N, C-alpha and C positions, 0 to 999 in steps of 0.2 A: 562449981565443979561439974564438968560434963562427962557423962558415961557413954562409952561406945557399946551399945547393946548388940552389935553385930560381930563382936569379937569372937573368934574361934578359940576355945581353950587350948592351951599349949599341949596338954596331954589328955587323951581320952582312953578310958579303959576299954579294951577290946574283949568282948565275950565271945568265946568260940574262935574258930579259925577265921582269919581275914579273907575276904573276897578281893579279887582284882575287879576293876570297873568292867573290863571286858567279860569276865566270867559272870558277874552279876547281870549285866545286860543280856548276855546270851541265855542265861537260865530263865529269865522272866520275859524275854523277847521285848526289851525296851530299846528305844532309840538311844543313841550315845548321849545326847544332851540330858535326857531324863535320868538315865542311869548315873551320870556324873553328878547331877543335882542332888539326887537322893544319897549317893555315896558320900558327898562332902557334907551334907546336912546331918546324916545319921552315923557316919563313920563306916569303917570297913568291916565291922563285925558281921559274920555270916548269920549269927543268931539274931542280932538286932534287925538286919535287913530282911531275913526270912519272916520274922514276926510282923514287920511292917507290911510286907507284901501279903501275908495271910490276912491281916486286918483289912487290906484293900480288896480281898478276895481274888488275888492274882495267883494262879496255880503255876508252879514251876514246870518247865518243859524238859523232858529228858532227851538228850541227843548226844 
């Protein structure tokens, strides 16, 4: 039996409010490809993505 390890779970619990990809990219000044990659890998949760960016020592930009 073969397992597909790249399967995306059908449901992911969202902690906190969700980001849009554009909002996430703008807040951390990411290019569209990188923002989309992180968004799909970690989900739309603002809490999760903010924690990830804090771990990478990326500060949010206010604009």
